[in-house]
C-alpha positions in Angstrom: 4.3 -123.8 -76.7 3.7 -125.4 -80.0 0.7 -124.2 -82.0 -0.6 -123.9 -85.5 -2.7 -120.8 -84.6 -3.1 -117.5 -86.5 -2.8 -114.1 -85.0 -4.2 -113.7 -81.5 -3.9 -117.4 -80.9 -7.5 -118.2 -81.8 -7.8 -118.6 -85.5 -6.1 -121.8 -87.0 -3.6 -121.0 -89.8 -2.4 -123.2 -92.7 0.4 -120.8 -93.4 2.5 -120.8 -90.2 3.5 -123.0 -87.4 4.5 -121.1 -84.2 6.4 -122.4 -81.2 8.5 -120.8 -78.5 11.8 -122.5 -77.5 14.0 -121.0 -74.8 12.4 -117.6 -75.1 12.8 -117.6 -79.0 9.8 -117.4 -81.1 10.1 -119.9 -84.0 7.9 -119.1 -87.0 7.9 -121.9 -89.6 6.4 -120.7 -92.8 4.4 -123.6 -94.2 3.1 -121.8 -97.3 5.2 -122.1 -100.5 4.6 -118.4 -101.2 5.2 -115.5 -98.9 3.2 -112.8 -100.6 0.3 -110.4 -100.4 -2.0 -113.3 -99.1 0.3 -114.5 -96.3 2.5 -111.6 -95.4 -0.2 -109.7 -93.4 -0.7 -112.6 -91.1 3.1 -112.9 -90.6 3.3 -109.2 -89.7 0.5 -109.7 -87.2 2.3 -112.8 -85.6 5.5 -110.7 -85.1 3.6 -107.8 -83.8 1.5 -109.8 -81.4 4.3 -112.0 -80.1 6.6 -108.8 -79.6 3.8 -107.2 -77.6 3.9 -110.3 -75.3 7.5 -109.6 -74.6 9.2 -111.8 -77.2 12.2 -110.0 -78.9 14.1 -113.1 -80.2 12.5 -114.4 -83.4 13.6 -117.1 -85.9 11.8 -117.4 -89.3 12.2 -120.7 -90.9 11.7 -120.4 -94.7 12.4 -124.0 -95.6 9.2 -124.6 -97.4 8.9 -121.1 -99.0 9.9 -121.0 -102.7 8.7 -117.5 -103.5 8.7 -114.2 -101.8 7.4 -110.9 -103.2 7.8 -107.3 -101.8 5.0 -107.9 -99.3 6.8 -110.9 -97.9 10.1 -108.9 -97.7 8.1 -106.2 -95.9 6.8 -108.7 -93.4 10.4 -110.0 -92.7 11.6 -106.4 -92.3 8.7 -105.9 -89.7 10.0 -108.7 -87.7 13.6 -107.5 -87.9 12.6 -103.9 -86.9 10.4 -105.1 -84.0 13.3 -107.1 -82.5 15.9 -104.4 -83.1 13.7 -101.7 -81.4 13.6 -103.9 -78.3 17.3 -104.9 -78.3 16.4 -108.3 -79.5 17.5 -110.5 -82.4 15.8 -111.5 -85.6 17.1 -114.3 -87.8 16.2 -116.2 -90.8 17.1 -119.8 -91.7 16.7 -122.4 -94.5 16.3 -119.9 -97.3 15.3 -121.3 -100.6 17.2 -120.1 -103.8 14.5 -117.8 -105.2 13.9 -116.2 -101.9 17.6 -115.7 -101.3 17.7 -114.0 -104.7 14.9 -111.6 -103.8 16.8 -110.8 -100.6 19.9 -110.1 -102.5 18.1 -108.0 -105.2 16.6 -105.9 -102.4 20.0 -105.5 -100.8 18.9 -106.9 -97.5 21.6 -109.6 -97.0 23.7 -107.2 -94.9 20.6 -106.1 -92.8 19.3 -109.6 -91.9 20.9 -112.3 -89.8 20.7 -115.3 -92.2 21.7 -118.9 -91.2 22.0 -122.0 -93.3 20.5 -124.4 -90.7 18.1 -124.2 -87.8 20.8 -125.4 -85.4 23.2 -122.5 -86.5 20.5 -120.0 -86.2 19.5 -121.2 -82.7 23.1 -121.0 -81.5 23.0 -117.3 -82.6 20.5 -116.6 -79.8 22.7 -118.1 -76.9 
């Protein structure tokens, strides 16, 4: 499955590209900012897909240059949904400013963070 749809799979989104690969939900953030405007949709994607039975999720932040507290909250929702169902939540391709926000919030030890998509996908095997 490879789609550029918003929550509930019907509304097109410009902020996210969603695909499933080997039972892993891949969410590519296309927006440069993960903030109050895009974070609610990301939370919705995580919740919707987890209810469909997906508990392995990978968030690709390659294009995201900024993340505020709403964005961090969305990331933590994905992490919690996976942990609550004995799944795995990982993040990859974090840009420097986003990495700094994660470090300031002291979330580096809570999140599975990988430098590359390949390394992250190996973590699901």
